[in-house]
C-alpha positions as CSV (number, residue, x, y, z in Angstrom):
1,M,11.7,-11.3,16.1
2,S,13.8,-10.2,13.4
3,R,10.8,-9.1,11.2
4,L,9.2,-7.1,13.7
5,T,12.2,-5.3,14.3
6,V,15.1,-4.7,12.4
7,R,18.6,-4.1,13.8
8,T,20.5,-1.3,12.1
9,R,23.8,1.0,13.2
10,V,23.0,4.8,14.1
11,H,25.8,7.5,14.7
12,R,24.5,9.7,17.3
13,F,25.2,13.4,17.0
14,D,24.8,16.6,18.7
15,A,25.7,20.4,18.3
16,D,29.3,19.5,19.5
17,G,29.6,16.5,17.5
18,E,29.2,13.0,17.3
19,I,28.5,11.3,20.5
20,A,28.9,7.6,19.7
21,A,27.9,4.8,16.9
22,R,25.8,2.1,18.4
23,A,23.3,-0.3,17.2
24,D,19.8,0.4,16.8
25,R,16.4,-1.8,16.2
26,L,13.7,-0.1,13.5
27,A,10.1,-0.7,13.2
28,G,9.6,-3.8,10.7
29,E,8.0,-2.3,7.7
30,E,6.9,-4.7,4.8
31,P,4.6,-5.0,1.6
32,L,1.7,-7.3,2.2
33,E,-0.3,-8.2,-1.4
34,I,-3.8,-9.5,-0.4
35,R,-5.3,-11.4,-3.3
36,L,-8.7,-12.1,-3.8
37,N,-9.9,-15.8,-5.0
38,G,-6.6,-15.2,-7.5
39,E,-7.1,-11.6,-8.1
40,Q,-4.9,-8.6,-6.9
41,Y,-7.0,-6.9,-4.3
42,A,-4.6,-4.7,-1.8
43,V,-1.0,-4.1,-1.3
44,T,-0.1,-2.5,1.6
45,M,2.6,-1.6,4.2
46,R,2.7,-3.3,7.6
47,T,4.4,-4.8,10.7
48,P,5.0,-8.3,10.0
49,G,3.1,-10.4,12.9
50,Q,-0.4,-11.4,13.2
51,D,-0.9,-11.3,9.6
52,V,-4.0,-13.8,9.5
53,E,-5.4,-11.4,12.1
54,L,-4.6,-8.2,10.0
55,I,-6.2,-9.7,6.8
56,H,-9.6,-10.6,8.9
57,G,-9.9,-7.1,10.2
58,F,-8.9,-5.4,6.9
59,L,-11.2,-7.4,4.8
60,F,-14.3,-6.9,7.3
61,S,-12.8,-2.8,7.5
62,E,-13.4,-2.8,4.1
63,A,-16.8,-4.6,4.3
64,V,-15.7,-7.3,2.4
65,I,-16.6,-9.7,5.1
66,T,-19.0,-10.1,7.8
67,E,-17.9,-13.0,9.5
68,A,-14.6,-15.1,9.9
69,A,-16.6,-18.0,8.4
70,Q,-16.5,-16.0,5.0
71,V,-12.5,-16.5,4.6
72,R,-12.2,-20.0,3.8
73,S,-8.4,-20.0,3.5
74,I,-5.2,-17.9,3.6
75,D,-2.0,-19.1,1.8
76,F,0.8,-17.2,1.9
77,A,2.9,-19.8,-0.1
78,S,2.9,-17.3,-3.2
79,G,5.1,-15.1,-1.5
80,L,8.7,-16.1,-2.9
81,D,11.9,-14.4,-2.6
82,P,14.2,-14.6,-5.8
83,D,16.0,-17.1,-4.2
84,G,12.7,-19.1,-3.9
85,R,12.3,-18.8,0.1
86,R,8.9,-18.0,1.3
87,N,8.7,-14.3,2.3
88,Y,4.9,-14.1,3.7
89,N,4.3,-11.1,1.9
90,V,1.9,-12.4,-0.5
91,A,-1.2,-13.8,1.2
92,Q,-3.7,-15.5,-1.4
93,V,-7.7,-15.8,0.1
94,R,-10.3,-17.8,-0.7
95,L,-13.4,-16.3,0.3
96,A,-16.7,-18.5,0.5
97,P,-19.0,-18.4,-2.2
98,E,-21.8,-16.7,-0.8
99,V,-19.3,-13.7,-0.5
100,T,-21.2,-11.9,-3.4
101,T,-19.9,-7.8,-3.4
102,A,-17.2,-7.5,-5.3
103,P,-14.6,-5.6,-3.5
104,R,-13.0,-2.6,-5.3
105,P,-9.4,-3.2,-6.4
106,R,-7.3,-0.7,-4.5
107,R,-5.6,1.5,-7.8
108,V,-2.4,2.3,-5.0
109,Y,-0.3,1.2,-2.7
110,T,-1.8,1.5,1.0
111,S,1.1,3.0,3.1
112,S,1.4,2.9,6.6
113,A,0.3,6.2,7.1
114,C,-2.5,5.8,4.9
115,G,-5.7,3.4,5.6
116,I,-7.4,4.4,2.6
117,C,-5.3,5.4,0.0
118,G,-6.7,4.0,-3.3
119,T,-10.1,3.9,-2.6
120,S,-12.1,5.6,-5.2
121,S,-14.1,8.1,-3.4
122,L,-15.3,9.5,0.0
123,D,-18.6,7.5,-0.3
124,A,-16.9,4.4,-1.0
125,V,-14.9,5.0,2.2
126,R,-17.8,5.8,4.7
127,Q,-19.1,2.5,5.0
128,T,-22.5,2.4,6.6
129,P,-22.6,0.2,9.4
130,A,-24.8,-3.0,8.9
131,D,-27.8,-3.2,10.3
132,A,-27.3,-5.8,13.2
133,V,-24.0,-3.4,14.3
134,C,-26.6,-0.6,14.0
135,R,-28.6,-2.2,16.3
136,H,-25.9,-3.1,19.1
137,M,-24.8,0.4,18.7
138,A,-28.0,1.6,19.9
139,Q,-28.3,-0.9,22.9
140,S,-24.7,1.0,23.7
141,T,-26.0,4.6,24.3
142,Q,-26.9,3.9,28.2
143,T,-25.5,6.9,29.7
144,G,-23.4,6.5,32.7
145,L,-21.7,3.9,30.9
146,L,-17.8,4.6,32.0
147,S,-16.4,6.8,34.5
148,P,-13.5,9.5,33.5
149,A,-10.8,7.7,35.8
150,A,-11.5,4.4,33.9
151,V,-11.0,6.2,30.5
152,L,-7.9,8.4,32.1
153,A,-5.7,4.9,32.8
154,L,-6.3,3.4,29.2
155,P,-3.4,4.9,27.9
156,D,-0.7,4.0,30.5
157,R,-2.1,0.7,30.6
158,L,-1.9,0.1,26.3
159,R,1.3,1.8,26.7
160,A,2.5,-1.4,29.1
161,E,1.6,-3.6,25.9
162,Q,4.1,-2.1,23.7
163,R,7.0,-3.8,23.3
164,I,7.7,-2.6,19.6
165,F,7.5,0.4,20.6
166,D,10.0,0.1,24.0
167,T,12.5,-1.3,21.5
168,T,12.5,1.0,18.5
169,G,9.9,3.7,19.3
170,G,8.2,3.7,16.0
171,A,5.1,1.7,16.3
172,H,1.4,2.6,17.1
173,A,-1.0,0.5,19.1
174,A,-4.4,-0.1,19.7
175,A,-6.0,-2.2,22.3
176,L,-9.6,-3.6,23.5
177,F,-11.0,-3.2,26.8
178,R,-14.5,-4.9,27.5
179,V,-16.2,-3.1,30.1
180,R,-17.3,-5.0,33.1
181,G,-18.0,-2.5,35.3
182,R,-18.3,1.8,35.6
183,D,-14.9,1.6,37.1
184,D,-13.9,-2.2,35.8
185,L,-12.2,-2.2,32.1
186,E,-10.4,-5.7,31.3
187,L,-8.1,-5.8,28.3
188,M,-9.2,-8.0,26.0
189,V,-6.5,-7.7,23.3
190,A,-3.6,-4.8,22.0
191,R,-1.7,-5.1,19.1
192,E,1.1,-2.7,17.4
193,D,1.9,-2.0,13.8
194,I,3.9,0.2,12.5
195,G,0.8,2.1,10.7
196,R,-2.0,3.0,13.8
197,H,-4.9,1.6,10.8
198,H,-3.6,-1.7,11.1
199,A,-3.0,-2.0,14.7
200,L,-7.1,-1.8,14.7
201,D,-7.2,-4.1,12.4
202,K,-5.2,-6.6,13.9
203,T,-7.3,-6.2,17.1
204,L,-10.4,-6.4,14.8
205,G,-9.2,-9.1,13.0
206,W,-8.7,-11.1,16.5
207,A,-11.9,-10.0,17.9
208,L,-13.4,-11.2,14.5
209,L,-11.9,-14.6,14.7
210,K,-12.9,-15.1,18.4
211,G,-16.6,-15.0,17.3
212,L,-16.6,-11.5,19.8
213,L,-18.5,-9.2,17.0
214,P,-19.8,-6.7,17.6
215,L,-18.0,-5.1,20.4
216,H,-21.1,-3.1,21.8
217,D,-19.4,-3.5,25.6
218,V,-15.9,-2.5,24.3
219,V,-14.0,0.5,24.4
220,V,-11.2,0.8,21.9
221,Q,-7.9,2.3,23.0
222,V,-5.3,3.9,20.1
223,S,-1.9,5.2,20.7
224,A,-2.0,8.1,18.0
225,R,-4.7,10.7,16.6
226,A,-8.4,9.9,16.1
227,S,-8.4,9.9,12.1
228,F,-11.8,9.2,11.0
229,E,-10.7,5.9,9.4
230,L,-10.6,4.4,13.1
231,V,-13.7,6.1,14.0
232,Q,-15.4,4.0,10.9
233,K,-13.4,0.7,12.2
234,A,-14.9,1.3,15.4
235,A,-18.6,1.8,14.6
236,L,-18.2,-1.0,12.0
237,A,-17.2,-3.3,14.7
238,G,-20.0,-2.1,16.9
239,A,-17.5,-0.5,19.9
240,P,-19.6,2.5,20.9
241,V,-16.4,4.7,22.0
242,L,-13.1,5.2,20.4
243,S,-10.1,6.7,23.0
244,A,-7.2,8.2,21.1
245,V,-4.0,9.9,23.1
246,S,-4.0,12.8,20.6
247,A,-6.4,14.8,18.8
248,P,-9.4,13.6,16.3
249,S,-9.9,15.0,12.8
250,A,-13.1,16.9,12.0
251,L,-14.0,14.4,9.4
252,A,-13.5,12.1,13.0
253,V,-15.6,13.8,15.0
254,E,-18.2,14.2,12.1
255,V,-18.4,10.6,11.5
256,G,-18.8,9.5,15.6
257,A,-21.5,12.1,16.1
258,D,-23.3,10.1,12.7
259,L,-22.4,6.4,13.3
260,G,-22.8,6.7,17.3
261,V,-19.5,6.4,18.5
262,T,-18.0,8.6,21.6
263,V,-14.6,10.0,20.0
264,I,-12.5,10.9,23.2
265,G,-9.4,12.5,22.2
266,F,-6.1,13.7,24.3
267,N,-6.3,11.3,26.6
268,R,-2.9,11.8,28.6
269,G,-4.1,10.2,32.0
270,R,-4.8,13.6,33.7
271,S,-7.9,14.7,31.6
272,C,-9.4,13.6,28.3
273,N,-11.5,15.9,25.8
274,V,-15.0,13.8,24.8
275,Y,-16.0,15.2,21.2
276,T,-19.3,13.4,20.6
277,H,-21.8,11.3,22.9
278,P,-20.8,12.3,26.4
279,E,-23.6,10.9,27.8
280,R,-21.5,7.3,28.0
281,L,-19.4,9.0,30.6
282,R,-20.7,10.0,34.6
């Protein structure tokens, strides 16, 4: 757990002066360099842990791969500290020969706060879902998919899975909930990361490795605001609903409307705002 959280010393103050000095823990944040077939593709900041899931989810969200089998191997042996110890911060990814789309190298570092930094244009970022995903999205448009009460319970259910946040107060989370019935949502997986987009990448990578995509009967719950890249990731994975505890952006709502995603914001236990495709709730 030492790379997930980092121990430090903190001096606590109030208006009257210092209260105490004590130990504290911070969420880990380290760079991950992703190389595709020997060429640098991206350097992104993340909380170490579930890196294989992260890489799969990240490459899927970038439309580099569409299935887990297209990643033939991931080797972390090239990431060495100056003293020769492996640091697991460089991932050599070998793609299958049939992956013919040449991915655009990221031009700058991707920070933990930004899921799209370095892409060259908005058109490159707003990936259109594949035909198969679009078909599954169409199958998910039936009315009355969810009860409002089941949706309103999701933030607390996600919060119960946030171990890193409990320790540090500094990590985002995302979870996938399978719809078993209007009032029955089963937790499939929850992941944390210092970046909200990578928390979702880890869950999507998990689902990709399990062969569960497209997620046509799944609700995505995130602990942060609903930025447009989160809505896009949900759409690419075929998930019909994305719920966030905070506000969506205007572009997130636009993308959700265009791609068939029900975008829910301000889901805080007692009420929520449904910005697009409200027919899925009854």
